[in-house]
C-alpha positions in Angstrom: 1.0 45.1 41.6 3.9 42.9 40.6 6.0 43.9 37.6 5.7 42.3 34.2 8.8 40.3 33.1 10.4 39.2 29.8 13.4 37.0 29.5 16.1 37.1 26.9 18.0 33.9 26.2 20.6 33.2 23.5 21.5 30.6 21.0 25.0 30.7 22.6 27.4 32.7 24.8 28.4 36.2 23.7 25.5 36.8 21.3 24.7 40.1 22.9 22.2 39.3 25.6 23.8 41.6 28.2 24.0 44.7 26.1 20.5 43.9 24.6 19.1 44.0 28.2 21.1 47.2 29.0 19.9 49.0 25.9 16.3 47.9 26.4 16.5 48.9 30.1 17.4 52.5 29.0 14.8 52.4 26.2 11.9 51.4 28.4 13.1 53.8 31.1 12.8 56.6 28.5 9.2 55.6 28.2 8.7 56.4 31.8 8.8 52.9 33.2 10.5 51.6 36.3 12.9 48.9 35.1 14.9 46.3 37.0 17.5 43.9 35.3 17.7 40.3 36.6 20.0 37.4 35.8 19.3 34.3 37.8 22.8 32.8 37.3 25.9 34.4 35.9 29.4 33.0 35.3 31.9 35.7 35.2 35.0 37.0 36.9 34.0 40.5 36.0 32.2 41.5 39.1 30.9 44.7 40.7 30.3 45.7 44.3 26.8 46.7 45.3 26.1 49.6 47.8 25.2 47.0 50.5 28.6 45.3 50.2 27.7 42.3 48.1 28.9 41.4 44.6 27.1 40.7 41.3 28.1 40.3 37.7 29.5 43.5 36.2 27.0 43.2 33.4 24.1 43.5 35.8 25.7 46.6 37.4 25.8 48.1 33.9 22.2 47.2 33.3 21.2 48.8 36.6 23.0 51.9 35.5 21.0 51.8 32.3 17.8 51.6 34.4 19.2 54.5 36.6 18.9 52.5 39.8 21.6 51.3 42.3 22.8 47.8 41.7 21.5 45.2 44.1 22.6 41.7 45.0 19.1 40.5 43.9 19.8 41.5 40.3 22.2 38.5 40.1 21.4 36.1 42.9 23.8 33.4 41.8 27.3 34.3 40.5 29.8 31.7 39.6 33.4 32.9 39.6 35.7 30.3 37.9 38.9 29.5 39.8 41.6 26.9 39.0 41.8 23.5 40.7 38.7 24.1 43.0 36.3 24.8 40.1 34.2 27.9 40.8 33.4 30.1 43.8 29.6 30.3 44.3 28.3 33.7 45.3 24.6 33.7 46.4 22.8 36.9 47.0 26.0 38.8 47.1 28.0 36.6 49.6 30.4 33.7 49.1 28.3 30.5 49.6 30.5 27.6 48.5 33.0 26.4 45.9 32.6 23.5 43.6 33.7 21.9 40.4 31.3 21.7 37.5 30.0 18.2 38.3 29.3 19.0 41.9 27.6 22.3 41.0 25.1 20.4 38.8 23.8 18.8 42.1 24.0 22.1 44.1 22.2 24.4 41.7 18.7 23.1 42.1 18.9 23.9 45.8 19.5 27.6 44.9 16.2 28.0 43.0 14.5 29.3 46.2 17.0 32.1 46.6 16.7 32.9 42.9 12.9 33.2 43.1 13.2 35.2 46.3 15.4 37.8 44.6 13.1 37.8 41.5 10.1 38.4 43.8 11.8 41.3 45.6 12.6 43.1 42.4 9.1 42.6 41.0 7.7 44.4 44.0 9.6 47.6 43.0 9.3 47.8 39.2 7.0 48.0 36.3 9.1 45.7 34.1 11.8 43.1 34.8 14.2 42.4 31.9 15.7 38.9 32.6 18.9 37.7 31.0 19.6 34.0 30.5 23.1 32.4 30.5 25.0 30.7 27.8 22.8 28.8 25.4 19.1 27.9 25.7 19.8 24.7 23.7 22.2 23.1 26.2 19.7 20.3 26.9 22.4 18.3 28.6 22.3 20.9 31.4 18.5 21.2 31.5 17.9 19.0 34.6 18.0 21.3 37.7 18.5 24.3 35.5 18.1 27.7 37.1 19.6 29.9 34.4 17.5 29.5 31.3 14.3 27.5 30.8 14.4 26.1 34.3 13.9 29.6 35.6 11.5 30.7 32.9 9.2 27.8 33.7 9.5 28.2 37.5 8.7 31.9 37.3 6.4 31.7 34.3 8.4 34.3 32.3 8.0 34.5 28.5 11.2 34.2 26.5 12.8 36.0 23.5 15.6 34.1 21.8 18.6 36.1 20.5 20.8 34.8 17.7 24.1 36.4 16.5 24.4 36.6 12.7 27.9 38.0 12.9 29.3 34.6 14.0 27.5 32.8 11.2 24.8 30.1 11.0 22.1 32.1 12.7 19.2 30.5 10.9 20.4 27.0 11.9 21.1 28.2 15.5 17.6 29.6 16.0 15.7 26.8 14.1 17.9 24.2 15.7 17.2 25.5 19.2 13.5 25.1 18.5 13.9 21.5 17.5 16.1 20.4 20.4 14.0 22.0 23.1 11.3 20.0 24.9 7.9 21.2 23.8 7.0 22.7 27.1 10.2 24.8 27.0 9.8 25.8 23.4 6.3 27.0 24.2 7.8 29.6 26.5 9.5 31.4 23.6 7.4 34.2 22.0 9.8 35.3 19.4 13.4 36.0 18.3 15.9 38.8 17.6 18.7 38.5 15.1 21.6 40.6 16.4 24.8 42.2 15.0 23.8 42.3 11.3 26.2 44.0 8.9 25.2 45.1 5.4 21.9 45.6 3.6 19.1 44.4 5.9 16.9 43.7 2.9 19.2 40.8 2.0 18.1 39.0 5.2 14.4 39.6 4.9 13.8 36.1 3.6 16.0 34.8 6.4 13.8 36.4 9.0 10.7 35.0 7.2 12.1 31.5 7.1 13.1 31.5 10.8 9.6 32.5 11.7 8.0 29.9 9.4 10.2 27.1 10.7 9.8 27.9 14.4 6.4 29.5 14.6 8.0 32.4 16.5 7.5 36.1 15.9 10.5 38.1 14.6 10.9 41.2 16.8 13.6 42.7 14.7 17.0 42.6 12.9 19.5 44.6 14.9 22.5 46.1 12.9 26.0 45.9 14.4 26.6 49.0 16.6 30.4 49.8 16.8 29.8 52.1 19.8 28.7 49.1 21.9 32.4 48.2 22.2 32.8 51.2 24.5 30.7 49.5 27.2 32.2 46.8 29.5 32.2 43.3 28.2 30.2 40.6 30.1 33.1 38.1 30.3 36.6 37.3 28.9 35.1 36.3 25.5 34.8 40.0 24.9 38.6 40.5 25.2 39.4 38.9 21.9 37.5 41.5 19.9 39.2 44.3 21.8 42.6 42.8 20.9 42.4 44.5 17.5 41.9 48.0 18.8 45.6 48.9 19.1 46.3 52.6 18.4 49.9 52.8 17.0 49.7 56.7 17.0 49.3 56.6 20.8 52.4 57.9 22.5 51.8 55.9 25.6 52.1 52.1 25.1 50.7 50.0 27.9 51.2 46.2 27.8 48.7 44.0 29.6 49.5 40.2 29.8 46.2 38.3 29.5 46.1 35.3 31.9 43.6 32.5 32.2 41.7 33.8 35.3 41.8 37.5 34.5 39.1 39.4 36.5 37.6 42.9 36.5 39.2 43.5 33.2 36.9 46.5 32.6 39.6 48.3 34.6 41.3 48.6 31.2 38.5 50.3 29.3 39.0 53.9 30.4 42.7 53.7 29.2 41.6 52.1 26.0 39.3 55.1 25.4 42.2 57.6 25.5 43.5 58.5 22.0 47.1 58.9 23.3 47.1 55.4 24.9 48.0 52.4 22.8 46.9 49.6 25.1 48.1 46.2 24.0 46.6 43.0 25.3 49.3 40.4 25.1 48.4 36.7 25.0 50.6 33.8 25.9 52.9 33.0 23.0 53.6 36.7 22.4 56.3 38.8 23.9 55.7 41.9 25.9 56.7 44.9 23.7 60.1 46.2 24.6 59.0 49.8 24.1 56.1 49.8 26.5 55.9 52.6 29.0 54.0 50.5 31.5 53.3 46.9 32.1 49.9 46.5 33.8 49.0 43.3 35.6 45.2 43.2 36.0 43.2 41.3 38.6 42.9 37.6 38.9 40.4 35.2 40.4 43.2 32.6 40.9 46.4 34.5 41.6 48.7 31.5 42.2 47.5 29.7 39.1 47.8 32.9 37.0 51.3 33.5 38.3 52.3 30.1 37.2 50.7 30.8 33.8 52.6 34.1 33.6 55.9 32.3 34.2 55.0 29.5 31.7 54.5 32.2 29.1 57.8 33.8 29.8 56.1 37.1 30.9 58.2 37.1 34.1 61.4 37.4 32.0 59.8 40.2 29.9 58.7 42.1 33.0 62.1 41.9 34.7 63.7 43.1 31.5 61.2 45.9 31.2 61.9 47.0 34.8 65.7 46.9 34.2 65.3 49.2 31.2 63.6 51.7 33.5 60.0 50.9 32.7 57.1 51.1 35.1 55.0 48.2 36.4 51.5 48.4 38.0 49.6 45.6 39.6 45.9 45.7 40.3 44.6 43.4 43.0 45.8 40.0 42.0 48.4 41.6 39.9 49.6 43.5 43.0 49.9 40.2 44.9 52.0 38.7 42.1 54.5 41.6 42.3 55.4 40.8 45.9 58.0 38.4 47.3 55.6 35.6 48.3 52.0 34.4 48.1 50.8 31.9 50.7 47.6 29.9 50.5 47.7 28.0 53.9 44.0 27.0 53.8 43.9 25.9 50.1 41.5 28.7 49.1 42.7 28.5 45.4 43.8 24.9 45.3 46.4 22.9 47.2 47.7 24.6 50.3 51.2 26.0 50.1 53.1 29.1 49.0 54.9 30.3 45.9 57.5 33.0 45.3 56.2 36.2 43.7 57.9 38.4 41.1 59.9 40.1 43.9 59.4 43.7 42.5 57.6 44.9 45.7 58.7 44.2 49.3 55.4 42.8 50.3 53.9 39.4 51.1 50.3 38.1 50.7 48.4 35.5 52.6 45.2 34.3 51.0 42.2 34.2 53.5 38.6 33.0 53.3 37.1 36.3 54.2 36.6 38.7 51.3 36.9 42.5 51.5 34.1 44.2 49.4 33.4 47.9 49.4 33.6 51.2 47.6 36.5 53.5 48.4 37.8 57.0 47.7 41.2 58.5 48.3 44.3 60.0 46.8 47.5 58.5 45.4 50.9 59.7 46.5 51.0 62.4 43.8 47.8 63.9 45.2 45.5 62.8 42.4 42.0 61.7 43.6 40.2 58.5 42.7 37.2 56.5 43.6 36.8 52.8 43.0 36.1 49.5 44.9 37.9 46.7 46.6 37.2 43.0 46.0 39.8 40.6 47.3 40.5 37.7 49.6 44.2 38.3 50.4 46.0 40.3 53.2 49.1 42.0 52.0 51.8 43.3 54.3 55.2 44.8 54.0 57.3 47.9 54.7 57.0 49.7 51.4 55.5 53.2 51.1 51.7 53.0 50.4 50.3 53.6 46.9 47.3 55.6 48.2 45.7 57.0 51.3 42.0 56.0 51.5 39.4 58.4 52.9 38.6 56.0 55.7 42.1 56.4 57.1 43.6 53.2 55.7 46.7 53.0 53.5 46.4 51.0 50.3 49.0 49.2 48.2 52.7 49.7 47.9 55.4 51.6 45.8 58.9 50.3 45.2 62.0 52.2 46.5 62.8 53.3 42.9 59.3 54.6 42.4 58.7 52.5 39.3 56.7 49.6 40.6 53.2 50.1 42.0 50.6 47.8 43.5 47.0 48.5 44.6 43.8 46.7 45.6 41.6 49.4 44.1 39.6 48.5 41.0 38.1 51.2 38.8 41.1 53.5 39.3 41.3 54.7 35.7 37.6 55.5 35.5 38.3 58.6 37.6 39.4 61.2 35.0 41.9 63.0 37.2 43.6 59.8 38.2 43.8 58.6 34.7 45.2 61.9 33.5 47.9 61.8 36.1 49.0 58.4 35.0 49.1 59.3 31.3 51.1 62.5 32.1 53.5 60.4 34.2 54.0 58.1 31.2 54.8 60.9 28.8 51.4 61.3 27.2 48.5 63.8 27.2 45.0 62.9 28.5 42.2 63.9 26.1 40.0 65.5 28.8 37.5 62.6 28.3 34.7 62.5 30.8 34.6 58.7 31.0 31.4 58.3 33.0 29.6 60.7 30.8 30.8 58.7 27.8 29.2 55.5 29.3 25.9 57.4 29.7 25.9 58.7 26.2 26.7 55.2 24.8 23.8 53.7 26.8 21.6 56.4 25.2 22.9 55.6 21.8 22.4 51.9 22.3 18.8 52.5 23.5 18.1 54.7 20.4 19.5 52.0 18.2 17.3 49.3 19.6 14.2 51.6 19.5 14.8 52.1 15.8 15.3 48.4 14.9 13.1 46.5 17.4 9.4 46.4 17.9 9.4 47.6 21.5 5.6 47.6 21.7 5.4 44.0 20.6 8.1 43.0 23.1 6.2 44.8 25.9 2.9 43.1 24.8 4.5 39.7 25.5 5.8 40.5 28.9 3.7 39.2 31.8 
């Protein structure tokens, strides 16, 4: 018997759809149901590697974790990864399919509906309930032709919809009521009700608001969900989530880590385990700001467009700050694209990221990178040069060579990354490095701090349980389930 399904769309981006699905996945799992998350189309450079060697949006990997099942390429059959001049890389059922700018993709996407429905059908065969997440805003009627992400999918798969509005950003009544009025009648008829998310204050003050939304739309109100601070401990869906985390600096932390934020930053949840440590003051530094001179470490995160982000880094003057930091004896770590930037040269002979050519790197590591069309995807384990263990994953399109000592020895016999002759500059292709408690503790000790003994993975699990309990308290789960079909 095929699983029932219910879709969660939003009045806009970053209204909490991803975490709502994650929390509901854990909540319904606790009722003894087999749950699968599904997002027809995602746009994010925060990606995860699946056990079968494909890639999906990081949010769907978190939702799979909430449902206590391995992530699958079918949970996010279409993933768009924004690049620079070439638009976005299109990943279909886990593999690179094409690349296109926004206009060309509008013509491509309709042809991807069969793959989307195929993945949806595969998941329905193995679950009791599918929780489907939309993308962006349900009211983007200019994108409705050929849509596969929101109402186009809901109609094609006949999945009822719940609309989420975010009261924290203001105008939630207008957003929900306005969505009802701009949608075509057949699309609006798919919506069974609404949720108002991230409420702060006395809920009774918005009782009339819930009533008025229901009256003006004809939709059922499934609940008013208060703001949950603990949700910030979970990985953000996309770079919109970085701005909120900007305010979480911990001046009492003895280890200051500076992270330049560049336009095409990817896999930025690499930073979250460090942010969770009380003795680490992790500073996200935006263009227009200077890197703090007293940082113990400058960390260059991953990038979906290394050459373009290297140009942005130089335009912001971060290259000057990094060079000064290194001269003062500071340490520098590059992850994936950040590792490529630290080398002597980056070549793109086939125009993978834009115009073919090459650019000089920052010159802090004696390595060179050539971008290639094939992508390395996979989970890895190993040990860094200090003997500390780690586990993580690789997701990159470049081949980096040089004569520097390696950063790590991988369990499969390969060497990874590079370390400078002075032992103060490090580069690695491994993502997820700091989620391993022993590896994170070794870095904090190296930088003069003390790790808290935090079990990071256990913390993610407890936060998912807390999120589930929060939604169980404030949403009518029985009513939601009654509308799934």
